[in-house]
N, C-alpha and C positions, 0 to 999 in steps of 0.2 A: 566407031568399033562396032562390028556386028555381035550378033549372039553367038555365033560359033567361034569367034575368037577370043570372046569373053571366057566361054567355057574353056576354050584351049588353054589361055594364061592363067587360068585359075588352076589347072591340071598340072602346069608347069611350075608355078609358084608353089603348088603345095607338094609337089613331088621333090622340088629343090629343098625344101625344109624336112621332108620326112627322111630324105637321105643324108643331107649334110649335117643336121644337127645332132643326131645320135652318136654320128662318127666323131664330130667335134668334141662333144661332151666324154665321149669313151676316152679320147687322146687328152682330156684334161683342158680343153680350151675354153669350154662353156658355150652356152647356146648363143650368146651374142653374136661372136666370131664365126660360128657355123652359119648363122642366116646371113652374115656379111659376105662370106665365101660363097654361099649358094646364090647371092645375087651377082657378086662378079662372074661365076661360072654361067649362069645363064643370060648374062647382060649382052649387049649388043657389041661389046669389044673382047668377048669371048665364044661361047658358043651360038651367041645371036638366037636364042630361043625367044626373047623378047624385045621389043623394039625401043621406041623413044617414049613410050606412053608412063615409063617409070616416075617421072616428076608427078604426075596427074595420082599415080597410086600413092606415091609418098604422101601427098597433101591428105588422101583420103586414110591412109594409114596412121597418120598422126593423132587421129582419134583415139588410138591405143593408147597415147600419151595422156589426152585428158581423162579416159576412164581411171588409168593407174593413178593419176592424183587423187581421184575420188576416192578410189580405195585407201589410198594413204590416209585421206583426210579421215575416213573412218574409224583408224587406228589411233586417232589423236584427239582426245578430248581439249576442249577450250582451255582450261586450265593448265594443262599441258604443254599446248602451245605457247600460252602467255610464258610460261616458264623458259621458254626457247627464245624469247625476245631477244636477248642479248646475241645469241648466235645468229639469229636472221637478219637483225639489222645492223648489229656490230660487224661480226664475221662477215656476212653476206655483202653488206655495203661497201666494206673495206676491200675486200675482194674484187668486187666489181670496179671500185674507184682506183685501187694501185695497178690491178693487170691492165685496164683501159689506158691508163696513162703511160705506162711503160709501152705497151704494144704501139700506142700512137707516137711516141718518140721514137722507137725503132723504126717504125713505117716511114716516116718522115725524112729519116735520115739516110735510109736506103733509095727509097723509088718513087713514093707516092707524093702528091701535093698535100696540103695541110688539110682541107676538107675530106679526102679521100682516107687520111690517115686517121681522122677522128674518129671517122665512120667504122674503119677497119679496127680500130681499138675496141669500141663499143660492141661490134659484132662478136668478136673473137674471145672476148671477155667471159662470155656466156658458155657454160658445160652443157654437155648432153643428160638432161633429165631422164630420159628412157634407158639410155644404156648404162648409166651410174645406179640408178634405183633398181633397174631388171638385174644388173650384177651383183649388187649387194644384196637384195632380197635371196636371190637365187643361191649365194655363199652363205647365207643366215648372218650377214654383217650389218644389217639395217639397224639393228637395237643397239649395236656399238657404240662407243663414244664418237668414233670416225665417222661412222653411218649416220648418225644423228647430226654432227656437223656438217656434213656432205650436204644432207637432205635439207638443213638450215640454209645453206649456201644458195642450193638450187632453188629452194622456194624465194629466195630473195632475188635470184635472177628472174624469176618467172614475174615477180612483181615489177621489175625494172623494164619490162617488155615494151609498155605504153610510153613511159619516159625515153625510152632509146628511139623508138620511132619517131617521137615528136622532135627529138635532138636532130635525128637524119633529116627529117623535114624541114626544119630550120635551115640546116647546111645546105640543104638542096636549092633553097631559096625560091626562084620564079617556079623553077621546074617541078618542084613538088606542089604548088598550088592549083595544078590541072585538075586535082580531085581523083586521080590514080592512087589511092592510098590503100589498097589490098584489104587489110582488115578495118580500115578507121574509115572507109569511104562513105558509110552510111551517115555518119555523125559528123564529118568534117565541114559541113555548111552550118553547123551549130557555133553559137558564140561559145567564148571558154566558159562563162559561167553556167549557161546552159547544159554544156556537156557535161560539166562537173555534176550538177544537178541529176541529169539521167543516170550517171555512174553511181551516184550514191543511192537513187531510187531502185535500180536495179540490184546492186548489193543488198542493201536493206529487204527487199522483197525476197531475195534468196534465203537471207537468215531467218525473214519472219515466218515465210512458207514452210521452212525446213523443221523450224522450232515448233510451231503450233498446228500446222495443217498436214504436214506429211504423215504423221502417225494415224490420223483418221483416214487419208487415202490410201495407205498401204493396207490398213485394217481392212476397208471395204475390198479391195483388190484381194486379199489373203482369203476372205472369206467365201470366195468363187471356187476356191481349192484348184485353181489351175496356174499352174506353175509358169506357162509360157506368157501369161497375161502379167503377171508378176514382173518376168523379165522385159516385157514390152513397157510396161509404166517405168521400170528404172531407165531403160534406154531413152524412152521418151523425154524424163526428167532430164538427162546428162544432155541430150542433143538440144533441149529446149535452152539450157543453161549455156552451151556452147555459142549458140546463135544470138543469145543477147549478150554474152560478152564481146563476141566479133563487132555486134552493133555498136558498142560504146567504145571498141577498140583497144579491151582488156584481152589479157590472155585466157581463152576458155580453161586451158588447165587450171589458172587461178580461182576461176568461177566454181570448178566442180570440187576443187580443192575445199574452197569455204563450204560448200553444200555437204561435204563429206564430214567435215569437222562438225558442223550443226547438228548431222544424224548421228554422230559418235556414240551418243547414248541411247539411240533408238532400238527398243526390242528386235526391229528388222533389219539390224545391221549385218547380222551373218547370213541371214538370206540375200541380202544386196549383194553383200562379197562372193557367195556362192554361184549367185546368177550372170554375176559381170565378170569374174574371173577369167572364163574361157574366151570371152571377146577381147579383153585386154591382151591375154596372151597372143591369141590370132594375130590383132591388128599390130603389135609391137613386132611381132615376126615379119610380117608382111612390110613392116615400115623399115626394117633391118635390111631386108632383101632389097628393097627398092634402093636405099643408099647405096649399098654394094653395086648394083646394076648401073647406078648414074653417075659412076666413075668414070669419067673422060680419059680412056688409057693413051689415047692420040695425042692428046694435049699433054699429057704427064709425060708421055715419052720424048716430045720435042722440046720441052721445058723441064728436064728431070732434075737437074742440078739446082736450079731455081726453086722449084717447089719443094724439094727434098730441105734446102736451106730455110725457107720460111717455117715449114712444118717442125723443122728442129727447133728453129729460133721460137715459136710459139711453145711449143711443148717445155722445153728449157725455161722460159719466162714463167710459165704457170706453174711449174714444179717448184721453182725458187720462191714466189710470191706466197703460193700455199703453204710451203714448208715454214717460211717464217710467220705467217699468221697462225697456224697451228701451233707453234711453239708459244707464240705470243697469247692465244688462249688456252696455255696449261695441257694441252693433249701430249702425253709420254710420247718417247720416240716411236714406239710399233704403230700405237695408233694415229699418230701424225704422218708416217709415212702412207698408211693406208689412205687417210684423207687427203694427203698431196696426191697420190698416183691414181685416185679415183677420180679427181676433177680437172685432170691436166689436158683435157680435150676441147675442141669446141662442141657446139650444141645443134641440135635439129633445127632449132629457130634461126639459125643463121642462115639456111637455105632462103627462107621467107626474106630476111633482111637484105641478104645480098640481092635478091631479085628485086626488092621494094627499090634499094639504092640504085641499081641499074636503070630501072625504070625511070627514074627522077633524075637520071643524067649525072649521078655521081660517079659510076664506074663505067669503062668502057666494057666491051665484051670480052677483051682478052683477060683484062684484071679480075672480073667477074667470075670467069673460068677457072682461072688460078686459085682463086680464094675458094670456090666451090670443091675443088679437089683437094685444097689443104683441109676443109674443113672435113671433108668425107674420110680421107685418109686419117686424121685425127680419131675420128670414131673408131676406124677401123683398127688401130693399132691400139685401142683402150684395154680390150681384153688381155693383149699381149702384157701390158703395164701391170694389169692386176696380176698375171702369172710371174712376172718378174719380181713383183713385190712379196708375193706369197712365197715362191719357191727359193729366191736368193736373198732377198732382203729381210724378211721377218726372221728367219733363223737366227741371221747375225745378230739382230737388235735384241733377240731374246736375253742375251747376256748384258746388255747395256739396260735394257729394262729389267734390273735385276728386282728380285723379288723383295719387299720391304724386310727388314731385320727381323729375325724371328724374336718372338717374344721370350723373355726370361721368365721360366716357371721354378719358383723358389718354393721349397719343402711341400710339394704336394705329395700327400701320403695317402689320397684317396683310394679306396679298395678295386675301383673301375677307371679304366682308360677307356674313352671312346674316340677311335680315330676317324675323323670325317664327321661333321655335323651338318650334312644337307638335308634335304627333305626325309631321308629314311634314316640317318642317325637322330635327327631332333625328335622324332616320334619315340624311338627307343629312349632317348635321353630324359625326355617329358615322364615316360613310364617309370623309370628308375628313381628319378626326382620325388615322385609322386609316392614311391614307395619308401621314402626316406634314405635312398642310397645316392651318396655323394660321388661324382665322377669328374675326373680330369678330361677336358675336351680339348682336342687339337684338330684344327683344320687349315688347309693350305691354301684356300680362298680369300684373299683380303678383303675383298668387298661382301662376300659371306660373313667373314668375323665383324665387321663393321655392322651390318645390318643386325645381327643377333646380339651385339652387345645393346644395341638400343633397346632389346627387349629383358635385359637383366642376365642374359646367360654370360657366363664366365668361361669364355672360349679364347684358347691360346693360339697364335697363327706359329705355325712350325711345320717342317717336312718330316713328318710323323716316320716315315721309311729311314730317316737317319737313324744310327744308334745312338749317338749322343742324344739327341733329341727325346728319343724314346726312354732313355735313362733320367732326363730332365723331368720328364712327365711322372716319375715317380714308379716305374717298371720294376724297381727291385723291393718295393713294399707291397705294389699292388697284387692283387689276387686274379683279375681278369682283364684281359684286352679283349674290347669289343671292335671289330673292323668294319665300318660301315661305308667304307669310300665306294666312290661308283666306277673306279678305273681298275680293269682286271689286273694289268702289271703293276700297279701300284699295292694292290691287295696281296699279290703274290710275293712282292717284295717284302712288305712288311711281314708276313707271314714268316719268311725265312729269317729275317732278322730278329725276330722275338723266338724261335725256336732256336736259332743259334746262341743269342747273347742273355736270354731270360726262360729257360726252359721250364720254370717253376710257373708261368703264366697260363692259365686256362684261356684258349683263343676261341673266341665266338665270333664267326665270320659271315659276312653277308656273301652269296654266292651269286654271280651273273646269272647263271643258267645253268641246268643239269649239268653239263659236261663241266664245268668248273668247279661246281660243288663236289663231283666225285674227285676232281683233281685234289681239291682242298682237305677232303678226307683221306686220301691217300698220303697226305703231306701230315697227318697227325693231328690236324685242328680238332679241339674238342667238340665244336658244335657248328654246323653251317645252315643256312637257309636260304633258299632261293629267294631272290630279292621280290617278286612278283607271285610267289605260290600260295601264300596266305590270303592276299587280297583278291586273288582270281577266284580260289574257291569261296571265298566268301560271297563275292559277286554270283559264283554257279548257285549258292544256296537260295538266294535272292531269286534267280532265274528259274530253280525248280519251284519254288513256291509261287510264282507266276504261271506255272505249268500246270496248276491244280495238285501239287504235293503238298501234303501238310507238314506243318513245322518239324514235327518228329522225323518223317521220311526224308526230307531234306537235309537234316543235320546229320543224320545217321549216314546218308550216302555220304557226305562231305567226310565224316569221320572215317568210313571204311577206305575212300580214297585217299586220305591223308595217312592212313596208319599204314596201308598196303604199299602206297608210293615209298613211305619212309623205310619199309622193310626191303623194297625192291632196290633202293639206294644202299643199304648196307650189304644186301647180297651181291651186287655187281660191283661195289667198291674195288675190290683187289683186282678184278678183271676189265676194269675199264680201261678199252681203246676204242675210240669213235671209228676206227678202220677195220676193227675186226668183225668179221661176217657173223662168228658165232654171238658176239656182244649184241649185235643189230637184232639177229633171230630171237635171242633170249629176251631181250626188251620186249620185242614186237608180241613173242608168245604172252608174256606176262600182262600186257596192255589187253590182249583179248581174254587171258583169265579174269583180268580185273572188270572187264565188261561183263562178263557173264555173272560175276557175283553180284555186281551192282543191280544187274536186272534181275536175277533171282531174288535178291532182297525185297524188291518191289512186292514180290507174291509172298514170298517165304521167309520170314525172319529167320535168320541164321543162328545167331548168338548174341547176348548181350554185349553191347559194345564196351562196357566197362570191365567186362572180363578180360582174362588174359588171352591173348590172341596167338594163334599158331598159323600164320599165313601158308604154310604147306598145306595143312589140312584144310582151309578155307578154298584153295586151289583144286584140292582133290575132290571137295564138295561139289564145287561148281562144274568141274568135268562130269562128276557122275550126272549131276543134274542136265547138263547140256546134252549128255548120250540119250537121257531118259526122254528128253523133249524130242530130240531127233526121231526115236522109236515110235514115240506117238505120232508125229507128223507123217511117217511112213506108214 
């Protein structure tokens, strides 16, 4: 490949990604499907913008999977990984064993001999680490129960790669003893015990080096203050581990994952993540594009019914096995369906295993070609399976996965009811308790309830927007209802319920933003505070102090800002309409006056902040000061 063709292909791949991925994201299809479709469009069976070098690019781009596993390892402490052992070895081992067995039986029943059937079962049992983890991470689902179970299964599949290669080599018999073993060719000449010792030595070196020496290396590199050298060091480490793991026939992704776990407690963890994230994203995108480009549509067209039948059999088999295992491991219905649909495809390592089996005489060219298309198509439809689960299945399961029964709240006659006890509500609750005020606390997040009860909080589970729940919480005897929930619709709903059924309650409400705060004031709540206003102003005080303002100046500026901001809220309350141009202009004008007041305060103190304020007179004074300043400048 010439230098010009390399640059041309780079432009084609990058252009395909830049055009297709944003469109796919806008359409709600996800970035992975966008990359796959881009590969199909530019591939040899559509626009023919790229040739048959896609397989080579795919092997290079698989390095993105390696980096991804390293970054995931950085998020997992060894203790956390040990806690997941049941999911990794139990759930993951059962998934591989059961799925491989069923696919083997089905393959032998329909068209393959026993050797081919066993090989096919082992290959197709593995799912796609790249697609699943990328999609779960993109959707923010990696930390869910289903996400953690999916990750555990994928990790076990990665661990199983070397045993699968060994089994395929045994099935190949004499054909496999020629030495052409792809990832294991460097150590195939060693005796079994020698190979085992080499594996142990390399893994031990990764752990020991990461635990005791990496800190000094990264500190030495960081002292150079050259970010590119830090990035080069991180890439050097990962490439070295990849080569070492390839040498002993283990999955490179497994090796880098171990390294990531070892470095999870390192103070350089975040810097490593920031430096490697762009490489991971770019290489994974390139990998997905190359998968799409390598689908042989001529073979697909000539054998459409056969391929569709095999693909359907694969997806249905995996869905059934995964669903049963998920229920056996106590996943609720919604999490189980996410887990099931996440892993229903075959994986990227199948391309290597199919090629390995073909080279060693297990598959003929037709069988390997069909299986390669089945694997690629299963990966292609995975984003669609996520969409089906998200759009149609999860909404229906919301009723089946009913919330736990609401707590019975007996004889609660506290003067305060707190609705919502997350981060915002907890601070407020602690403040009230510290001042001897008892409160009845209601939250609708069962996980939050369990966690808070461990710390001794008396928190009830219930839907506080329900009139009966509010009454049970003691609304008829309470004096104040403090609403600290973080959902705008729930806040509005509860305000309406409280105003309608318990008009005597004083309502103190958390406003999501200034627009929401104005709306709540118009509904007649007694007090409303923007959720981030106070903390933002407090940080502003610290910023001013670090810009050579003394403590008095910084605090005085903050008091002015808060006081006039509240006056603005009161003044605009009745006229609030975000689409009214007069409202927007008046708000902008007031902001300009406030800026003048604050600038003037820095040089000429106006009034004592403890005195009664007349915001209109302050504005007029600011105007006069601004006019005088302009005259002096002229």
